[in-house]
C-alpha positions as MATLAB code, in Angstrom:
seq = 'MAGFTGALLDRLENIETVIRQLLRAKNNLLREGKVTAVFDDGTVEVDMQGLASDRLPQLTRAGNLTEWAPLSEGERVLVLNPTGEAGRGLVLPGGYTDNFGQPHDKLGEWFKGVSGTSMKMTDEELTLSATTIRLVGNVKIEGDVLTHNSKNVGDDHKHKDVLAGPANTGEPV';
ca = [
     -22.451  -32.474   89.471;
     -22.051  -29.329   87.315;
     -20.142  -27.620   90.127;
     -17.800  -30.585   90.402;
     -17.192  -30.662   86.625;
     -16.520  -26.910   86.521;
     -14.080  -27.167   89.428;
     -12.350  -30.132   87.742;
     -12.039  -28.203   84.450;
     -10.605  -25.181   86.325;
      -8.119  -27.455   88.054;
      -7.058  -29.059   84.740;
      -6.643  -25.617   83.178;
      -4.413  -24.538   86.100;
      -2.331  -27.720   85.763;
      -1.907  -27.080   82.022;
      -0.794  -23.498   82.753;
       1.796  -24.716   85.270;
       3.057  -27.344   82.792;
       3.439  -24.673   80.065;
       5.367  -22.434   82.504;
       7.640  -25.320   83.518;
       8.305  -26.257   79.883;
       9.115  -22.608   79.052;
      11.494  -22.398   82.037;
      13.149  -25.715   81.040;
      13.631  -24.466   77.480;
      15.283  -21.301   78.814;
      17.769  -22.964   81.198;
      20.516  -22.936   78.538;
      20.405  -20.641   75.515;
      23.005  -20.071   72.846;
      23.432  -16.501   71.686;
      25.663  -13.760   70.342;
      26.995  -10.765   72.305;
      25.428   -7.538   71.024;
      26.968   -5.061   73.504;
      29.893   -5.107   75.967;
      30.179   -2.849   79.040;
      33.202   -1.970   81.192;
      31.533   -3.321   84.352;
      31.888   -6.914   83.060;
      28.331   -7.207   81.775;
      27.087   -7.901   78.250;
      23.829   -7.919   76.333;
      23.052  -11.033   74.312;
      20.753  -11.863   71.413;
      19.489  -15.434   71.856;
      17.944  -16.155   68.437;
      15.763  -13.042   68.553;
      15.313  -12.894   72.331;
      17.288   -9.953   73.761;
      18.709  -10.108   77.275;
      19.140   -7.480   79.936;
      22.738   -6.651   80.887;
      24.127   -9.948   82.178;
      27.334  -10.718   84.081;
      29.848  -12.982   82.407;
      31.173  -15.865   84.476;
      34.802  -15.387   85.492;
      37.161  -15.711   88.443;
      36.388  -13.076   91.080;
      37.811  -14.290   94.402;
      41.398  -14.256   95.652;
      42.338  -15.290   92.124;
      40.830  -12.891   89.619;
      40.698  -12.645   85.871;
      39.590   -9.929   83.467;
      38.852  -11.329   80.032;
      35.926   -9.355   78.613;
      33.833  -10.884   75.870;
      33.757   -9.272   72.422;
      30.787   -7.977   70.470;
      29.681  -10.691   68.058;
      31.177  -13.478   70.194;
      29.225  -16.715   70.558;
      28.109  -17.397   74.148;
      25.997  -19.700   76.279;
      23.540  -18.067   78.702;
      22.734  -20.018   81.877;
      19.323  -19.113   83.273;
      19.003  -20.997   86.598;
      15.520  -19.564   87.217;
      14.359  -20.341   83.697;
      13.767  -16.641   82.999;
      15.344  -16.092   79.593;
      17.825  -13.258   79.470;
      18.306  -12.952   83.247;
      21.178  -15.372   83.753;
      24.961  -15.697   83.563;
      27.080  -15.703   80.413;
      29.774  -18.231   79.463;
      32.046  -18.013   76.406;
      30.557  -20.223   73.717;
      33.457  -21.429   71.598;
      35.080  -20.698   68.263;
      33.208  -19.507   65.179;
      34.093  -18.397   61.656;
      34.347  -14.801   62.950;
      36.437  -15.740   66.015;
      38.552  -18.735   65.055;
      40.744  -21.073   67.067;
      44.007  -19.220   67.906;
      46.206  -22.274   68.508;
      46.186  -25.937   67.507;
      48.679  -27.771   69.706;
      47.269  -30.276   72.193;
      48.997  -30.225   75.580;
      49.814  -26.513   75.340;
      48.123  -23.611   77.118;
      47.711  -20.423   75.067;
      46.272  -16.950   75.683;
      46.406  -14.102   73.227;
      45.284  -10.533   72.614;
      45.919   -9.368   69.036;
      49.677   -9.854   68.453;
      50.543  -10.449   72.120;
      50.490  -13.992   73.455;
      51.504  -16.308   76.245;
      52.109  -20.000   75.575;
      53.008  -22.668   78.106;
      54.177  -26.229   77.493;
      55.487  -28.793   79.954;
      59.011  -27.329   79.501;
      58.689  -23.691   78.460;
      56.798  -20.431   78.963;
      56.897  -18.128   75.943;
      55.815  -14.479   76.145;
      55.485  -12.702   72.787;
      54.829   -8.971   72.631;
      56.169   -5.744   71.190;
      57.076   -4.693   74.754;
      57.290   -6.835   77.882;
      57.211   -4.802   81.090;
      58.241   -6.319   84.416;
      57.215   -4.260   87.453;
      58.824   -4.923   90.821;
      61.940   -6.807   91.810;
      63.038   -9.270   89.137;
      64.869  -12.434   90.118;
      66.220  -14.739   87.441;
      67.449  -18.174   88.455;
      69.014  -20.570   86.014;
      72.238  -21.837   84.558;
      72.328  -19.714   81.392;
      71.176  -16.172   80.591;
      71.416  -15.185   76.928;
      70.671  -12.079   74.867;
      70.692  -12.357   71.061;
      72.200  -15.853   71.457;
      75.151  -14.532   73.538;
      75.841  -15.528   77.131;
      75.296  -12.494   79.421;
      75.047  -14.536   82.634;
      77.349  -14.200   85.639;
      80.018  -16.364   83.977;
      80.171  -14.544   80.613;
      83.477  -13.416   79.083;
      84.389  -10.360   76.995;
      86.783  -10.025   74.110;
      89.340   -7.213   73.775;
      89.821   -6.825   77.544;
      92.378   -4.133   78.458;
      93.512   -3.261   81.925;
      92.511    0.156   83.224;
      89.554    2.421   82.391;
      89.130    1.282   78.776;
      85.842   -0.272   77.677;
      85.769   -3.945   76.845;
      84.397   -5.451   73.679;
      80.992   -7.090   73.501;
      80.340  -10.395   75.307;
      81.658  -13.466   73.498;
];
């Protein structure tokens, strides 16, 4: 009977060990953290309440449609650990904080920004705001009105002070 009891105790101890491992893995599936280092290969290191990660990839578009939006040091993130191994998962942006606040507050509008440069889209308008906007390639503008400084410069614009011959005209009206 002693052999049976010893084997049963060993088996219970093994079951308890497996349960502890499963609970640890479950607790590590999702972990909130803060980015501590950012690398130019799209990876980051994260501190998850005292548990440091290896270099982890951030989740982003990487197929025919691609996106490069690197995380920032100090940014709040969520680490997904599908295997349950803490610090060996994938990193998602984690939302606004006091250090990195909400950049826009209009529902129904899409907004992206980098410092003073931004792009905003509503159901009727796309607004690009930047010190310099560079268009590379052939540019085609279709529409009824083209304005510059509130003056019509489209294909139907008129000039003032028009003189026949080689003289310059005045500015558009």
